[in-house]
N, C-alpha and C positions, 0 to 999 in steps of 0.2 A: 432583462430576463435573468439576472443574477448568476449567469453562467460562471463568471470568474470567481465569484464567492464560493459556489458549490465545489468547484474543482480544486480550490486551495485546500479544502478539508479532505478531499479525496486523494490528494497527491501522494500521501505517504505510502500507498500501496500500488499505485498505478504508474510510478515514474518510469519503470522499465518497459512498459507496454508500448508497442509501436502503434502508429496510426492504423486504422482499420484497413485491411487489404481487400482489394477487389476479389470476388469469390466466385469464379466460374464453376459452380457445383457439379454440373454434368461432366465436365472435363476431369475434375479431380476424382470423381468416382470411378474413372476408368483406370486409375493408377493402382499398381500393386506395391504396397510399401515394402514388401520383402525384397524387391528387386531394384530399389532406387540406388543409383550409383552416384549421382551428382550431389555434392554437399554444399554447393555455393550458389544456389538459385533461390528465388522467392519461395519460402517454405509453404505458402498457401497453394502453390502449384505442385508441390511434392507429396503432401500428405492429405489423403482423402478425409473427409469429415464423416464421422459415424455418430450414431445415437444409440443409447441404451434406454429402454423404458424403465423408469423407476417410480416408486410410489410418491405421491404428493405429500402424504401424511403418514408418518410411521408411528405416531403417538396418540392413539385414540383414547388413551386414559388421561390425557392432559387437556384441561378445560380451556387453556389459552388458544388452542387450535380449533375451537368450536366456531361455526359448524364444521365438523370433520369432513374429510374427502376420502372416497374410496378409489379415486382416479389415479392415473399415472401421467407422466410427461416425459418427453425425450430429453435426455441429458447428453450434451455433446462431448465427444472425445476424439482424439487423434492418436495414432501410434506409429512408431518406427521399429520394425523388426529386422532391420538390416544386419544386426549382429547376433540375432537370436540363434541359440543352439539348444537342443533338448536339455531340460533341467535348469535352464536359465530362469532368472526371476522376472517379475514385472515391477518396473519402477514408475510410480505415478507422481507426476508433478501436479499438485493442486494449484489451479490458476488464480484462485482468490477472487477479489471483487473487481474483475475486469473482463472484457471480452477475451476469451481464451485464445483466439487467433493471434493475439499479440504475444503469446508465449511460445508459438511454434518454432521460433529460431532456436529454442533450447533443445529441440530434437536434433538439431544440426551441430550445435556447438554449445559449450558450457557444461555444467556439472551433470545434468540429466544425460546428455550424450556420452560423457566420460564414464558414467556409471553403467550405462547400457553396454558400452564397448568393453569395459573391464570385466563385466560379469556374464557376457553373452546373453544379455537380457533384452526385454522389450521396453522401450521408453514410451510413456503415455503422458499426454496433456489432457487433464480432465477439467471440464468447465464447472463452475459453481452455479447452483440454482439461482435464478433471477438475474443472471448476467449473460452477456453475449446473446445467444438465441435459446438459452435453456430456461424457458419460462413455464412454470406450472399453472399459471392463471392467465385469463384473457386480457387483463390490464394490471396496472400497478397501483390500484386504489389501496387505501390504508387497510381495508378489510381483506383484500386479496394478498397483501404483504404479510399476513399473519403466519404464513408457512416459511417466511424468510428468517430462520433462526440458525444459529450455529449447530445446535443439536440435530436439526432436520438435515442440514447439509453434511454433517458427519456421517449420518446414517446412509446418505447417498453414496459416499465414498466406500463405506463398508459393503453396501449392496453391490456396488460395481465389482469389487473384488470377488464376491461370491457368485456373480451371475454373468460376467462379460464373456462373450465368445468373439474372439478376434477373427476377422475375415481372413481366409486363407489358412486358418489353423483350426477349422471346425473339427478335425479329427483328434485334436489334443485337448486335454483338460488343463486349461491355463487359469483356473480359478483357485482361490484359497479354499481349503488349506493344502491342496495338492501342490500348488506353486507358491514360492516365496514372494511376498509383496512388500515393497519398500515405498515409503512416501517422502516427498520433499515439498517444501513450500517456503516462501519468503514473506516476511511481514505479517499481515493478517493470515495469509495462507501458512506462514511458519507457525503461528500460534495454533492454527487449525490442525496441522499434522501432529503437533505435540499433543493436543487434546485427543486426537484419534488414537495415538499410542496408549494413552491412559484409559480412555473410555472403552476401547476395544482391544485389549492386550492379547487375548486368546480367543474369546468367543463373543458373539453378538447375540444377545437375547432379544428377539423382535416379537412384535405382537400382531403384525398385519401383513397379509399379502394383498395385492390389488383387488382381489375379490371382495375384500372387506371382512372376510372371516378370520377371527383370531387363530393364529398358528404359532408354533414355537420354532424359531430358527436358531440353529447353532452353527457358527462358522468362524474359522480363523480369519483374521483380516490382515493386519500389517505385522511383518516380522520386525521391522524397525523403521524409524522415521528420522528425518533431519529437519530440524526447525531452525531456519536461518532468519535472523532478525525478528524472531517470533515475539509478537506483542502479547505475551501470555497474561499480563495483569491489566485488566480493564480499569481505567481511571477516568473519572468524570472531568475534573479540572486538570488537564495535563499541561500546566504551565511550564513544567520542566522540559518540555520538548526542545526549547531553545537553549537550554543550559550547556549541552555539548558544543553548540555554536559559540557560546560565550567562552567556553574553556579552550577550544581548539582553533577558533577562528583567528585571523590576523589581529593582533592586539590593537593596532591603530584603527582598523576598520570597526572593531567592536566598540571601542571608546567613542568614535565619531558617531556610529549608529545610535548608541544609547542617548547621546546628547541631542541629536537631531530629532529623535522620537520624543524626547522630553520637552524640546521646544514646542512641538505640536501639542503634546498633552497639556502642558502648562497653559497654553492659550485656550484650548478647547474646554478644559475643565475649570480654569481659574480666572482667566482674563479674556472672557468671551467677546468683548467688544472688538477684538482683533481677528475673530474667527473668519469673517467674510474676506478680510485682506489676506489671511493665510491661504484660504481655499483658492482665491483668485491668483495668488502667486504661483500655485502649482497647476493652474489651468483647470481646476476641479470645482469651479463654482456651480457647475451643473449637477453636483451630487448634493441632494437635499439633506440627508442625515449625516450628522457629525461622525457617528460610528462607522458608517460606510466609507466616509472620507479617510478616517484613521486606518481602516482596513487596507485601502489602496496604498497608503504610505508604508504599510507594514509588509506588503507583498515581496519586495525584492530580496529581503534577507532570507526568505524561505527557500531560496535556491540551493542552500547548503545540502539538502537531502539528495538532490539530483546529481551530485558529483559521483563520478565513477572512474575506475581505473582504465576502462576501455574508451579511447577517444571517440569511437563511433556511438557510444552510449552516453558519454559524459554530457552533463548540462553545465556549460561554462558561466552561466549567468551570475552565480554568487561572486566569483572573483572579478567579473566584469563590473559588477555593481560596487564592490569594495574598491576597485581601482578608481571608480568615478568619485566616490565620496572622500577618498584620501588623496586625490591628486592635488599637488600644490599650486595648480594654476587652473584657470577657467577653461573648461572643455568645450563649451558651446557659447557662441556669441549671442544666441537667442535669449540668454538670461542676463546678459550684462546690464540691461536697463532696469533690472530688479535689485541692483545692489543696495540702493537706499531703502527699498521695501524690506529686504532681508535684514538689514541692520536695525530697522524699527521692530521687526518681529523678534529678533534676538534680544533686544532691550526689553520688550514686553514680556518675554518669558524668563527674564532673569539672567540672560547670558550676554548682556551688553558689554561686560568687562572681558569677554572672550571673542568679541566681534572680529578682531584681527585674525584669529585662527579659525573661526567657524563660518565666516561669510562665504568664502570660496567653496567649502564643502556643502553648505546649504544651497548655493547656486547650482552646483553640480548635481545635487540631490533633486532639485526642482527640474533640471534639464532631463535627468534620467526618467523621472516619472512622466514628464510631458511626452518624451519620445517613445516610451515603451507602453504607457498605460492610457494616455490621453489621445494622441494623434491617431493611432490605429483604430480606435473606437469611433472617433468623430468622422474619420475618412470613410468608414463603412456605412455611415448614415444612421448609426445607432446612438441613442443618447447615453450620457454617462450614468444616469439613474437606471436605464434599462439594462445596462451592462453590469453595474456594480451594486445595485441596491439589494440588500437582504430583507427589505421591507415590502417586497413586491408580491402581494397576495395573489395576483393573477397568475404569475409564474407558478406558484406552489400548487395551484388548482389543477395543473396538468397531471394526468395519471394514466395516459395510454402507454402502450409498450414502447413508444418512441421516447418517453420520458425516462430514459435509462439512468439519469442522474439520481432518481429516487431510491435506488436499492441500497447503496452504502449509507447515505444519511439515515435511512430507516434503521439500519443495523446499529449505527452509533447512537442514534436517539433512543432506541429501545433496549440495547444491551451493552454496547461497548464504550460509549463516552469518547474520550480522547479530544475534548474541545481544548484548543490551544489558546489560552488566554494571556493577556498582558496584565490583567488585574490581579492574577494569582501570584505574581512575582512579589517576594517580600518587600516591604516598604523601604527597607534600607538598601535596596538595589534598584538601579535603573533598568527597566525592561528593554529588550530588543524590539518588541512590538508594542503597540499602543495599549495603555491601560483602559482605553475605551472598549477594548475587545474583552468583554466580560462573559461569564457563563450565560447571563440573560441574553446578550446580543448573539452569541454563537449558537444558542439553542432556539433562536427564532424560527429556524427551519423546522425544528421538531414541532413547534406549536402550530405554525401555519400550514405545513405540508401534511402532518400526520395527527394533529390535535393531541400531541404528547406534551404534557405540561409538567411532568415530574421527572426527576433524574432517572436514568436507565437502570435496569435490573442488572447491576454489575455482577451480582452473585451467580447469575446464569452463565457467566464466563469464568469467573474466578473460582468456581467450585471445582474446576479441573486441576487447580494447583497454583495458579497465579505466578508470582515471582518464584515460588519454591517448587514448581513442577519438576518432577524427576521420575525416571523409569528406566529400567534396563532397555538398551537398544533405542533410547531416545537421545539424539545428539542435539546439543544446544550450540549454535554458532552465531556470533554477533560481531558487529563492527565496533572498534574502539571509539570512533567518533560519530556513531550513529545517533541522530536526535531521538530515535525510538529506543535506545538502550535503557532509558529510564523506565520502560514498561516491560522489560525483558528479565530473564533470570540473571543477567549480568548487572542488574541495577544494584547500586549500593544499598537500596532499601530492602533487598532480599534478606531473608533470615541469615544467610551466610555471608552477607555483604557483597554478593556477586562474585565470590571466589570459591571455586570448587576444584577438586583434583580431577583432571581429565583422565578417563580410562577408556579402553576399547568398548566396554559395555555401556558406559555413560560418558561419551565425549562432551567436553565443555571447552569450547574454543573461542578465543577472541582474536579477530584479525587486526593486526596493528595498522593504524592509519586508515582503516576502512570505514565506510559509511553504511549504506543500506543494502543488505544481502549481496555483498560483492562477490560471493562465491558462486552465484547462480549463473552468471553469463560467462562467455568465453570467446575465443577467436579461432578461426580456421588455422590449420598447421602452417600454411604459407603466410599467415599474418602474425604469427607468434614470433616474439623477439626475446632477447635476453632480459628485457624489463617489462614485457607484456605477455602474460600477466605479471604483475609485480611479485617479488619473492614471497611476501606474506600470503597473498591469494593463492599462488601456485602451491605453497606448502600446505595450506588448509585443504585445498581441493585434493591434494595427494593423500592427506590423512583421511578424508571422507571416503575416497575410493578404497583405502586400505581397511577401514573398519567395516564398511559395507560388505566387502569380500569376506571378512572374518565372520560377520553375522550370517552370511550365506552358508559358510561352512558349518556353523552351529546348526542351522536349519537342516542341512543335509545329514549331519551326524544324528540329529534327532529323529530322522525318518528311517534310519537303518536299524 
């Protein structure tokens, strides 16, 4: 069913999301968020779920949305007003391409909570259309996904600021422009809030109310936004994703990884008579297509992005994998009988003269794949092709609301790109993932699931500024070691080389040693230590609180 394949591509935005939480809706609706005192319980039991009715289609002048819709749909949100005082702002966390329930912990701890506390504001988690339970259409067919674009979702967030009425505060006008609105997002959502600041800096000129009659809407939306690890430059072939791993990863691991992948690539591409023997050694003979096989071998190195400073959030798999392939001794007796086979494969791929140093790493690589990617699948009764094949047309035909995997692939196939290839790596470098992972292979999902056979409309995203996006009260925050840095304003490909002077009006911050939006999460006070959060994260979060408070004072001064 290709689940593993789909979620590898999705992982860049969803790594911080928790598993879906049991959701006793009736119980949650009896809670009043203004009087919550406990900060250490399951957030799904603390914060009631609300909905705001928003237009399905804001752009009746755009032919790409034909046939147009005059309907509305319920967009989910949650809020915490524990710290609210009159005159406080609303801080909206855009949840991005995931079920927003996974973002609820940020109402309890992390930057959203810190900002709400520091400004006496209301913290909000807002769900993105077509994710979680915020569906504008009855299914996820390609035709019904036409309303899933960044510009439609941006209009949702602006509409929210203009129209929301928070339960328990019906007597107050907490909409823009009367109330200051700030936005935060990480990764895709980081780019999203950056675009929001540029697209709706002061007013939003709309064309449609749910009635279908054209009207003119003018409203102030966000006073400022924080784009954390924002992927503001859409890129079709994003082979550079793995370059920070190459630069900052353990040298011995990187050197070994590139050689092991090259062993496989040389056989699969140039010495194919050994292909069956190679697959058999890994226990992956059940994978029909060579590119699917190469994809599985490339999975483990992808754990880099999941690293986090918080041990409760951190994914340790990258260093566990590196430890396996760089260990000087055999870690599993299950592969000892493959020593002769491995030496044959090394010779067949041109590494026979390095057999003394590569045999053990190759055997440990095989054991890691068998234990983590083969045994769990086979023990579940699923075939390897069912689990890992990207060529499964039956799977792609699913389009009910249960096929939630379709939303983000539709976005990257139609507008965003970000296909992570090994084939794009310059010929004079050994890639960290297989060269069989080409644009053609990675875009099979576009063809089979959505009948999209051309590159995405990158300009629909990059028109907002791309690498060079900048605006007053738009903060750019990135991680030094983030694999997505190459798609952000901190990329060396930016016009300024990724170097700008950081100011209060235009903060431009790089978190030393950090990976993907490390400023977003946090710990409860009783969990905080001298090193958690680490100094660079703590310092950047402090700067974020400081400049948001400064922006708020500017807003208040402008109203007097």
